[in-house]
N, C-alpha and C positions, 0 to 999 in steps of 0.2 A: 413565354406567357403572353397571350393576346389581350388587348383591351376590348371591352364590350363597346358597341356603338352607343353614342349618346346623342341626344337631341341638341342640335346647335341652336344657341340662343342669340347669335349675332344677327342683327337685322340686315336685310338686303340693302341694295343701293337706295338712297333717298333722293327723290327728285324735288327740288325746291319749286314752289309755285311761281316761277318767273313767267313773264309774258310769253317768252319763247317756248317754255315747256307747256304752258296752257294752250298755246296756238298749235303745237305739235299734237297734243292730246285731242284737241277738237278736230284737227285734220284727220287723225287716225280714226276717230269715231265716225266722222262723215264717210270715210272710205269704207269702213266696216258696214255701215248702214247701206251704202250704195251697193256693195257686194251682196249683202243679204237680200236687198230688194231685187237685184238682178236674178239671183237664184230662185226667189219666189216667183218672179215673172216667168222664168223658164219652166218651172214646175207647173204653173198654171197653164201655160201654153201647151205643154205636153199633155196635161189632163184634158184640156179642151179638144186637142187633136185626137186623143184616144176616144173620147166620148163621141166625137163626130164620126170616127171610123166605125164605132159600134153601131151608131144610129143609121149609117148609110148602108149597112149590110142587108 
């Protein structure tokens, strides 16, 4: 006889708000923002290049 799956109610790991954890979270957030900005720059550059190519035809 098999048991049916149940929702686990055990919480995941808890990070205490120590200065080290907060610093790591801020660093991660800055890195994620920098990566998103770089992707946006590349997309804008590609869009500009595509528009210039269309206009120069």
